[in-house]
N, C-alpha and C positions, 0 to 999 in steps of 0.2 A: 810680786813681792808684797810685802805687807810690813807692818810693825807689831807683829805678833811676838809677845813675850814668851819665851819658853819658860816652862815650870819646872821647878826642881822638886824630886821626890826621892828621899832616900839616898842623897848624893848622886843621883842621876839626873840629867836634863832630857826631858822628852823632845822628840823632834816636833818641831814647829809644823803647823798645817800649811804654812805660806808656799811651800813648793810640793806639796804632796801630788797634785794634778800633773805636774811636769814629770815628777819622779814615776808616778803609775803609768803615765804614757810611754815612757820610755821602756820601763819594764814590760809592758804589754807588747811592745814592738820586739823585744828580745824574746819573750816567750812565743810570739808567733813564729819568729826566725828559728827558735829551736825546734818547734813542731815542724816546720818546714824540712829542717835537717834530718828529724828522725824519719820522715816520710821518705826523703832521699836514701837514707840508708835501707829502709824497708822496700824501697824500689830497687836496690842494688845499683844505685849511682856510682860511677868511678870514684875512687878515693880522692882523687885530687879535687874534684867538685865539692865533695863533703868537706875536705880540709879548708878550702877557700871560704866556705861558708862558717865553719868554725872559726876561722881568722876574723872573719867580719863580725861575729858575736862577740869574741873577745875583745875586739875594739870598742864596740858598743858598751860593753860591762865597764871596760876600763874608762871610757869617757863619761859614764853615769857615776863611776866612784869618784873620779876627780871633781865632778861638779857636786856631789854630795860632801866630799872632804872641804871643800872652799866653803861651802854654805855651813857646814858644822864650825869650821873655824871662825867665820864672820858673824855667826849668830850665837850657837850654842857654846862654844869656848869663851867668847867675849862676854856673854852674859854671865857665864860661870865665874869669870874673873871678877866682874863687876859685882857680883853677889857673894864674893869672896869664899867660893868653893875652893877649898885648899888643894885639892888633888886634880884640877880640872887640865893643867898643862901636862902633868905626868900622864894622865890618860890620854891626852891627845897624841902626845909623843909616842906612847905604845902603840896606838892606833897606826900613826905613820909608819912606824917600824913594819907593819904589816904590807904596806904598799910600796916602800922605797928599800 
């Protein structure tokens, strides 16, 4: 982590760089897993094996999304409220609707 201040532009808060490496590492892992699944399909692996791997990827994506939502709330939304950004809570609520 770090104490990076998010910058507001045109009513939007940019994602802080403090966690980009962790996010990129997780995305690279998911990307590699997806490539492996594509190869499984190309190789004609059984549906059950492919579906199990898809379930694992889904879990990884969900875990990453939860991590990013928490970071967004604790940093971006908090900073937006502190800087008087009027619609930051409404935008966060709309975002949550996509996940719950």
